[in-house]
PyMOL Python script that loads the backbone (N, CA, C, O; Angstrom):
from pymol import cmd

cmd.read_pdbstr("""\
ATOM      1  N   UNK A   1     -22.128  20.239  49.903  1.00  0.00           N
ATOM      2  CA  UNK A   1     -22.343  21.657  50.182  1.00  0.00           C
ATOM      3  C   UNK A   1     -21.101  22.467  49.823  1.00  0.00           C
ATOM      4  O   UNK A   1     -21.187  23.565  49.274  1.00  0.00           O
ATOM      5  N   UNK A   2     -19.954  21.897  50.147  1.00  0.00           N
ATOM      6  CA  UNK A   2     -18.703  22.595  49.863  1.00  0.00           C
ATOM      7  C   UNK A   2     -18.514  22.760  48.357  1.00  0.00           C
ATOM      8  O   UNK A   2     -18.024  23.789  47.893  1.00  0.00           O
ATOM      9  N   UNK A   3     -18.910  21.732  47.595  1.00  0.00           N
ATOM     10  CA  UNK A   3     -18.764  21.798  46.137  1.00  0.00           C
ATOM     11  C   UNK A   3     -19.620  22.919  45.561  1.00  0.00           C
ATOM     12  O   UNK A   3     -19.203  23.625  44.643  1.00  0.00           O
ATOM     13  N   UNK A   4     -20.828  23.074  46.113  1.00  0.00           N
ATOM     14  CA  UNK A   4     -21.725  24.126  45.619  1.00  0.00           C
ATOM     15  C   UNK A   4     -21.135  25.504  45.918  1.00  0.00           C
ATOM     16  O   UNK A   4     -21.182  26.403  45.079  1.00  0.00           O
ATOM     17  N   UNK A   5     -20.582  25.660  47.119  1.00  0.00           N
ATOM     18  CA  UNK A   5     -19.984  26.948  47.486  1.00  0.00           C
ATOM     19  C   UNK A   5     -18.820  27.275  46.560  1.00  0.00           C
ATOM     20  O   UNK A   5     -18.666  28.413  46.116  1.00  0.00           O
ATOM     21  N   UNK A   6     -17.998  26.259  46.273  1.00  0.00           N
ATOM     22  CA  UNK A   6     -16.852  26.474  45.387  1.00  0.00           C
ATOM     23  C   UNK A   6     -17.323  26.867  43.990  1.00  0.00           C
ATOM     24  O   UNK A   6     -16.750  27.750  43.352  1.00  0.00           O
ATOM     25  N   UNK A   7     -18.381  26.194  43.526  1.00  0.00           N
ATOM     26  CA  UNK A   7     -18.922  26.490  42.200  1.00  0.00           C
ATOM     27  C   UNK A   7     -19.454  27.914  42.147  1.00  0.00           C
ATOM     28  O   UNK A   7     -19.202  28.639  41.184  1.00  0.00           O
ATOM     29  N   UNK A   8     -20.189  28.316  43.182  1.00  0.00           N
ATOM     30  CA  UNK A   8     -20.752  29.669  43.216  1.00  0.00           C
ATOM     31  C   UNK A   8     -19.639  30.705  43.260  1.00  0.00           C
ATOM     32  O   UNK A   8     -19.726  31.747  42.610  1.00  0.00           O
ATOM     33  N   UNK A   9     -18.588  30.415  44.033  1.00  0.00           N
ATOM     34  CA  UNK A   9     -17.479  31.359  44.133  1.00  0.00           C
ATOM     35  C   UNK A   9     -16.790  31.518  42.776  1.00  0.00           C
ATOM     36  O   UNK A   9     -16.496  32.634  42.348  1.00  0.00           O
ATOM     37  N   UNK A  10     -16.537  30.391  42.105  1.00  0.00           N
ATOM     38  CA  UNK A  10     -15.897  30.439  40.789  1.00  0.00           C
ATOM     39  C   UNK A  10     -16.771  31.184  39.789  1.00  0.00           C
ATOM     40  O   UNK A  10     -16.273  31.971  38.984  1.00  0.00           O
ATOM     41  N   UNK A  11     -18.087  30.930  39.844  1.00  0.00           N
ATOM     42  CA  UNK A  11     -19.007  31.603  38.930  1.00  0.00           C
ATOM     43  C   UNK A  11     -19.011  33.099  39.207  1.00  0.00           C
ATOM     44  O   UNK A  11     -19.046  33.908  38.280  1.00  0.00           O
ATOM     45  N   UNK A  12     -18.974  33.466  40.488  1.00  0.00           N
ATOM     46  CA  UNK A  12     -18.976  34.883  40.857  1.00  0.00           C
ATOM     47  C   UNK A  12     -17.699  35.562  40.363  1.00  0.00           C
ATOM     48  O   UNK A  12     -17.746  36.671  39.830  1.00  0.00           O
ATOM     49  N   UNK A  13     -16.562  34.893  40.544  1.00  0.00           N
ATOM     50  CA  UNK A  13     -15.285  35.442  40.076  1.00  0.00           C
ATOM     51  C   UNK A  13     -15.313  35.613  38.559  1.00  0.00           C
ATOM     52  O   UNK A  13     -14.835  36.618  38.033  1.00  0.00           O
ATOM     53  N   UNK A  14     -15.877  34.627  37.858  1.00  0.00           N
ATOM     54  CA  UNK A  14     -15.959  34.695  36.401  1.00  0.00           C
ATOM     55  C   UNK A  14     -16.817  35.880  35.975  1.00  0.00           C
ATOM     56  O   UNK A  14     -16.464  36.607  35.046  1.00  0.00           O
ATOM     57  N   UNK A  15     -17.959  36.075  36.665  1.00  0.00           N
ATOM     58  CA  UNK A  15     -18.857  37.189  36.347  1.00  0.00           C
ATOM     59  C   UNK A  15     -18.140  38.515  36.574  1.00  0.00           C
ATOM     60  O   UNK A  15     -18.255  39.433  35.762  1.00  0.00           O
ATOM     61  N   UNK A  16     -17.401  38.616  37.674  1.00  0.00           N
ATOM     62  CA  UNK A  16     -16.681  39.851  37.977  1.00  0.00           C
ATOM     63  C   UNK A  16     -15.643  40.137  36.894  1.00  0.00           C
ATOM     64  O   UNK A  16     -15.532  41.267  36.420  1.00  0.00           O
ATOM     65  N   UNK A  17     -14.890  39.120  36.506  1.00  0.00           N
ATOM     66  CA  UNK A  17     -13.867  39.295  35.472  1.00  0.00           C
ATOM     67  C   UNK A  17     -14.504  39.683  34.143  1.00  0.00           C
ATOM     68  O   UNK A  17     -13.979  40.533  33.423  1.00  0.00           O
ATOM     69  N   UNK A  18     -15.638  39.058  33.819  1.00  0.00           N
ATOM     70  CA  UNK A  18     -16.322  39.360  32.562  1.00  0.00           C
ATOM     71  C   UNK A  18     -16.823  40.801  32.568  1.00  0.00           C
ATOM     72  O   UNK A  18     -16.671  41.518  31.579  1.00  0.00           O
ATOM     73  N   UNK A  19     -17.419  41.224  33.681  1.00  0.00           N
ATOM     74  CA  UNK A  19     -17.938  42.599  33.776  1.00  0.00           C
ATOM     75  C   UNK A  19     -16.779  43.585  33.686  1.00  0.00           C
ATOM     76  O   UNK A  19     -16.892  44.616  33.023  1.00  0.00           O
ATOM     77  N   UNK A  20     -15.671  43.276  34.345  1.00  0.00           N
ATOM     78  CA  UNK A  20     -14.508  44.155  34.327  1.00  0.00           C
ATOM     79  C   UNK A  20     -13.949  44.257  32.912  1.00  0.00           C
ATOM     80  O   UNK A  20     -13.574  45.342  32.467  1.00  0.00           O
ATOM     81  N   UNK A  21     -13.892  43.128  32.204  1.00  0.00           N
ATOM     82  CA  UNK A  21     -13.384  43.118  30.835  1.00  0.00           C
ATOM     83  C   UNK A  21     -14.291  43.948  29.926  1.00  0.00           C
ATOM     84  O   UNK A  21     -13.809  44.694  29.073  1.00  0.00           O
ATOM     85  N   UNK A  22     -15.611  43.813  30.114  1.00  0.00           N
ATOM     86  CA  UNK A  22     -16.557  44.582  29.307  1.00  0.00           C
ATOM     87  C   UNK A  22     -16.363  46.069  29.559  1.00  0.00           C
ATOM     88  O   UNK A  22     -16.410  46.867  28.623  1.00  0.00           O
ATOM     89  N   UNK A  23     -16.144  46.450  30.820  1.00  0.00           N
ATOM     90  CA  UNK A  23     -15.948  47.855  31.182  1.00  0.00           C
ATOM     91  C   UNK A  23     -14.686  48.395  30.509  1.00  0.00           C
ATOM     92  O   UNK A  23     -14.686  49.499  29.965  1.00  0.00           O
ATOM     93  N   UNK A  24     -13.616  47.610  30.553  1.00  0.00           N
ATOM     94  CA  UNK A  24     -12.354  48.023  29.927  1.00  0.00           C
ATOM     95  C   UNK A  24     -12.534  48.158  28.419  1.00  0.00           C
ATOM     96  O   UNK A  24     -12.022  49.100  27.815  1.00  0.00           O
ATOM     97  N   UNK A  25     -13.257  47.223  27.810  1.00  0.00           N
ATOM     98  CA  UNK A  25     -13.490  47.282  26.370  1.00  0.00           C
ATOM     99  C   UNK A  25     -14.277  48.534  26.002  1.00  0.00           C
ATOM    100  O   UNK A  25     -13.979  49.180  24.998  1.00  0.00           O
ATOM    101  N   UNK A  26     -15.279  48.880  26.805  1.00  0.00           N
ATOM    102  CA  UNK A  26     -16.077  50.080  26.533  1.00  0.00           C
ATOM    103  C   UNK A  26     -15.191  51.311  26.569  1.00  0.00           C
ATOM    104  O   UNK A  26     -15.291  52.177  25.699  1.00  0.00           O
ATOM    105  N   UNK A  27     -14.319  51.396  27.575  1.00  0.00           N
ATOM    106  CA  UNK A  27     -13.421  52.550  27.696  1.00  0.00           C
ATOM    107  C   UNK A  27     -12.458  52.593  26.507  1.00  0.00           C
ATOM    108  O   UNK A  27     -12.230  53.647  25.913  1.00  0.00           O
ATOM    109  N   UNK A  28     -11.893  51.419  26.170  1.00  0.00           N
ATOM    110  CA  UNK A  28     -10.925  51.354  25.073  1.00  0.00           C
ATOM    111  C   UNK A  28     -11.555  51.767  23.745  1.00  0.00           C
ATOM    112  O   UNK A  28     -10.988  52.580  23.015  1.00  0.00           O
ATOM    113  N   UNK A  29     -12.736  51.204  23.427  1.00  0.00           N
ATOM    114  CA  UNK A  29     -13.381  51.520  22.161  1.00  0.00           C
ATOM    115  C   UNK A  29     -14.007  52.906  22.183  1.00  0.00           C
ATOM    116  O   UNK A  29     -14.243  53.495  21.128  1.00  0.00           O
ATOM    117  N   UNK A  30     -14.283  53.442  23.390  1.00  0.00           N
ATOM    118  CA  UNK A  30     -14.917  54.757  23.500  1.00  0.00           C
ATOM    119  C   UNK A  30     -13.923  55.884  23.242  1.00  0.00           C
ATOM    120  O   UNK A  30     -14.311  56.986  22.856  1.00  0.00           O
ATOM    121  N   UNK A  31     -12.639  55.604  23.458  1.00  0.00           N
ATOM    122  CA  UNK A  31     -11.637  56.649  23.270  1.00  0.00           C
ATOM    123  C   UNK A  31     -11.262  56.781  21.795  1.00  0.00           C
ATOM    124  O   UNK A  31     -11.163  55.779  21.087  1.00  0.00           O
ATOM    125  N   UNK A  32     -11.056  58.007  21.335  1.00  0.00           N
ATOM    126  CA  UNK A  32     -10.634  58.216  19.945  1.00  0.00           C
ATOM    127  C   UNK A  32      -9.213  57.704  19.758  1.00  0.00           C
ATOM    128  O   UNK A  32      -8.345  57.927  20.602  1.00  0.00           O
ATOM    129  N   UNK A  33      -8.990  57.030  18.666  1.00  0.00           N
ATOM    130  CA  UNK A  33      -7.663  56.471  18.407  1.00  0.00           C
ATOM    131  C   UNK A  33      -6.699  57.559  17.978  1.00  0.00           C
ATOM    132  O   UNK A  33      -5.530  57.279  17.715  1.00  0.00           O
TER     133      UNK A  33
END
""", "prot")
cmd.dss("prot")
cmd.show_as("cartoon", "prot")
cmd.util.cbc("prot")
cmd.orient("prot")
């Protein structure tokens, strides 16, 4: 059970980081150079 919780937590952290990175990329590419 503990292993599953750890896996879910890591997956959730990865999803958050990925979403945050996508958001930053959108802002970066959205701004005029």
